[in-house]
N, C-alpha and C positions, 0 to 999 in steps of 0.2 A: 504493500500500500504506500502511496505517495502522499505526503502531508504538506499542506500549505499553512504556514504559521503566520498569523497576523498580529502585529504589536502596535498598540496605540501609545504614543508618547507626547507629553506636554512638558511637565516640570519634574517628573518623578526622579528622585535622587538615586534610585536603584537601576536606572536604565542600563548602564554598562554591565552591572551584575546580572541583569535579566538576559542581555545578549550573550554573556559568557555561559550562563546556564543552558541556553539553547544550543550554543556551539559545542558544548561538551557531550552532547547526546551520542550514545553508541549507535543508535539507529540514525542513519545518515540520509535516508531517502526523503528529504524534506527541503522546502525552500521557505525563507523568512522574509517578509516585507514589513516596513515600518511606515506608519502614517503619523506625521509630526504636526503638532501645533494647530490642530483643528478643533472647533467647538465640539462638545461631547456628542450631540445629536448628529452633526455632519460626519464626525469621525466614525461613528458606528454605521451610518448609512453607507459610507465609502467602504468600510471593512466588509460588510455583508455583500455589497455589490461586487467587490473584488473576488470574494469567495465564489459567488454564483458564476461569475465569468470564467472561473477556473475549474468548473465542474467536470469538464471533459478531460482535463489533464491530471487532476488530483482526486484522490479517494476520500481524504479527510481534510477538514478545515479546523484549525486549532487557534484559539484566541489566548494569547499570552500577553497580558498587559505589562507595561513598562515597570510597574511596581511589584511584579511577581518574580521572585528569584528561585529558579528550579535547582534543587540540590541533589536530586537523584538522577544520575547520568543515564539510567535505563528507563526513564519515565516514558519516552516516546515509544520504545519497543513494547512496553507493557500495555500502553494504550492501543497500539495496533493489534496486539494479541486479543485484547478485550473485544474489539470490533470484529475481528475474524471469528471469534467464538460465539458472537451474539448477532445474528443476522438482522433481527428486528430493531437493533439499537440505532437511534438517530442522533441523540445528544447525550454524551457522557459528561457529567458535571462532577468534578473531583474537588473535595474540600481543600482549602489551603490554611496554613497557620497564620493567624492575624497577629501582628506585632502589638497593635493597640489593645486588644481585649485579651490577648494571650490564650486564644482558643481557636478551634477550627471554625471556619466560616465558608460559605459558598461564594464562588468557587471558579475553577478553571474549566472552560467549555471546550469540548471537541465534538464537531458535527460530521455526520456522513455527508457526502457530496450531493445527496438527493434533497437536502434541506433547502427550502426557498424562503426568502424574506420579502415582505412587501413594505412599502412606505406607510408610516402611520404617524400619529401625533404624540407618541410616547416620548417623554423627555427624561423621566427618572429611571424607569425599569427597562433600559435599552437592551439588556441581555436576555430578556424573557424568550423562551423557546417558542417558535411560531407553530409547532405541530401538536401532536397528541401527547398527553401525559404518559401513556403506556409505551412510548417510544424513548423514554428518558430513564437513565440510571443515575441515581445520586449516590456517590461513593464517598463515605467518610471513614473508611477503614482499610479497604484492600489496597488502593493506590494512594490514598491520602497519607500525609499532606502532599499535594502536587507541587507546592511551592511555599515559600515564606512571603506573606503579603506585607508590603511596606517594611522591609527589613531594616532600612536605615533612612527614615523619612526626614525631610527638612521641616522646620517649624511651620512654614506656611503650608506645605503639603499636608501636614498633620491637621492644621486648622481647616483646610479645604475638605479633607476626609470627613471630619466631624460635621461640617455643614451639610455635606452630601448625605450622610447617614441620618441626620436630623430631618432633612427634607423627606427622606424615604419613610420616616415615621409618620409625619403629619400629612404628607402628600397634597400640598396645596394645588388647587386648580383641577384635580382629577375628577372626572365625572363619576367614576366607580372606584371604590376603595380596593386596595390590595391589602386585605386585613392581615393575612399571615405574614406578609413582608413587613408590615408595621410592627407586629409583635417581635419578629426576628431581629430587626434593626434596633428596636428598643432594648432588647436583651443584650445585644452587642454593646450598646452604649453604656448600659449599667455595669457590664463587666469591664469596659474601658475605664470607667471612673474608679472602680475597685482596684484595677491594675495600677492606676496612677497613685492611689493611696499606698499601695505596696512598694512602688518603685520610686516615686517622687520625680519621675521623668517629665521634663517640661513639654516634650513633644506629645506625650499622652494627654497632658493637661490641655494643650492647644486643641486636640481633637474633641475633648469634652466641652471646651469653651465654644467651639464652633457650633456644636449641637445645641447648646443652651441658648446661644444667640438666635438660632432658628426658632426655638420654642418661645423666646421672648417676643418674637414677631418682627416682620419687615423684610426678611430674606426670602427670595423667590427662586424657583428653579433656573430662570435665565441668568441669575447671578453666578451660577456654577461655571459658566464658560470663562476660560482664562483670558479671552479677549475683552471681557467685561471687567473694568477696574474696581468694581464695588467691593469685592471681598478683599482685594489687596489693600485698599484704603481702610477698610474696617480692621483688618489684621494689624495694621501699623499702630493702632491705638493701644495694643496689648503686647507687641512683640518684645519689648524690653522688660516685661515683668518676670520676676523670679518665680520659682515653683510655689513658694509660700504665698506670694502675691496673687498668682493665678488661682490658687486654691480658694482664697478669700473672695476674689472677683467672681469666680464660678458660683460660689454659694449665694452671693448677693443677686447675681443675674438670674439664677434659677428660681428665685422667689417670684419673679414676674411670670414664670412659666409653671406656676402651680406646684412648686417643689415641696410644699407643705402637705401635699396629698400622698397617700400610699402609692407605691410605684405603678401598679397596673391601673388604678383609678386615674392617676395623673396622665398616663398615656392616652386613655380613652377620652379624657377631657380635652387634652391637646388636639387629638384627632377630630373630636366633635367641633371644637372652636374653628379649626381649619376648614372643616366641611361647611360650617355655618357661613363662612365668608364666601364660599363658592355657591351654595344653594340658598342662602338666606334663611336657614333653619338649623337648629341644633339637634343632632341625631347621633347617639352612641352606636359604635360598632357592636355586633353581637358576639 
């Protein structure tokens, strides 16, 4: 099987490590291309279009983001074995180890060349599989972790990560909720905060800060694009703070995002408030 590996790169600190992890693979029947400095939505549309255009030449399409560092040099070989043994498999999603939360999260995607994508208005969940659920394997044990996610992030990269996760929790502007995703990203952010308390790592604090500023209000999905200066300017207000100062700032900001509530109730209230701004009504997820 021949693999086409696509990598999306903007500011990720791990880019060179990512490429090194790809190049070290013992399975060599692959090609890698990089899409640089594109807005998130445009980058994914270009990625999927390139995949589809290569369907006659390649058997598998693999998405390895620039913040993913592959440490297992036999990963590609084992992925090929998985597809060879599983004729119905269209999307193999392998969990990766997340630096921020110190846990496995989803994940690295490998698609069969028969997968097709169409243009849509999705701006947050751009990696969702366009086919049937029974064509997907979620692997969090056999091949996982496929990579280390954000192994060495910069402070702004960490902040941007937290903003992105926070937006996936409250999903502003979406006509239909992705409820399970909201819960999953909320859990990730809670573990990120606990990991900061254990490690006192400023980068992890910046991830939590980004999410809390989302919950406070005002940040929208279009702010995620690196071509938009909004998040850079916002980050500059906090970039010189120490770990101790960030901890206190996060606690104060979180009060504007209902941090006095129990965790799950807080998530539901944040999501309901976000939906009320979209639909003009307050409705809890079930």
